C-alpha positions, 0 to 999 in steps of 0.5 A: 912670219917675218924677221925684221931684224935677226939681231934682236929678240923682239924682232925675230918672230913678227907677223904682219897682220890686220889689227882687227883679226888679232883682236878677233882672236883675242876675243875668241880666246877670252873665257867668261871667268877671266878677271880681265880682257886682253887689249892691243892698245890702251884707250887714251888716258889722262895726260896721254903724251904719245904711244908707239911701237911695232903694234902700231905698224901692224906687227904682232906676235903669237906663241908657237908650239915650240916657242911660247911668246914671253912678254916683258913689261917695264914700267917707268917714270923719269927713269932716264938714268938706267932705262937704256940699260934695261931695254938693251938687256931685253932686246939682246936676249938669245930667245927668239919669241919676246914681246916687249911693252913699256908703260911710262907714267908721263915722264918729264925727263929724257925717258921718252927720248930713250923709248923713241930711240928703241921703238923699232924693237919695242912692241908697244909703249905708251906715255900717260898719267897713271895712278901709281905702280900698280896701275902701270903694272896692270896696264902692262898685264892687259896688253900682254899677249905672251904665255908668260909675263915677266916684270922688269922695272926701269932700274933693273936689267937681265943679268945675262942674255939667256935669262928669258931662254931659261924661263922658256925652257922651264915653261916647256916642262910644266904641264899646267897653264898656271905657273910661276917660275923664279931664279936668283937675283944679283943685288947691286948697291954702291958698296957691293954686288951680291947674289940673292938666292931663293930662300926656302924657309917660309913665305911668311918671312919673305917671298923667296925671290925678287919680282924682276927674276920671276915670270907668271903665266898669263892664265894665272893672271887671268884667274887671280886678277890684277895688282891691287892699287891699295898697296903702294909698295907690296903690290907684287907680294900680294899678287904673288901670294894669290898666284901661289894658291892657284899655280905650280911654282918652279925654282931655277938655280940661275941668276936671272936679273940685276936689281939695284938698291935704292928703289921705293921698297928700300927707301920705304922699307918699314911701310913695305913690311907693314903691307907685307904683314897685312898680306901674309897674315891671310895665309900664314896667320896673324901671330906667325906673320906678326912675329916675322913683321916684328923681327924684320922691323927690329933688324931695320931699326938696329941697322939704323942705329948702327949706321947713325 
């Protein structure tokens, strides 16, 4: 094991290896029932601009017995405003064994300049066209080698330097390959900073945590498959509902990430609720899911009238 730079979470547990040997290990670990195969590098897609990172230099990582590898995936498109803050929050984590993957959708602003600035602490990044957020998520998932996979979008960031350590500590206590772990989220808006705690009332009302403050095991992804491209907003909700059916869930009462208001789920909230209804009715039943859908729509409409 080589320590490239002790100052960053992504460069403290690196191994210099031949890529062919790593690929052989990945193939040996693949099970016939797995929904997808893990890859080290993406085959060149449409509009490929560039790729880079530690992997392209023969530097790789593995899970250790006392330090499970945790992969963080950031998807971005024209995210120059906040991306650097996101990257810094990952590489400054206290936990040692962190893998960082960035999937860029072919940005036309200064996003690539920021990624290249930090590519010495990013395991793998690629910039090319994609078919939307789900497609970008899926690219990150098949590239991830970690025991657990955390999604941190380019306008969000980890609230403190122990966020991934808190995930790792809980992973060591769960005696199951399939798991999802989640904590609390700080919601950052122009008006205020507030804590969004997990709601235990009902998944039929809402998934009780934010995507950016959760981690899902790679084995659970392998069992339930990828993010559905038919959903434009609630693809994470659909994935988490499927994960919940096959996994052990654990809530930790700690703030994990900061999530900015103004994302696609905020600007297209009614569309998101419609997709949520389509997803939740499979588990909660048509009438229960419909009741909560109507309730949430009424609240949104009421707020619109209030602020008109």
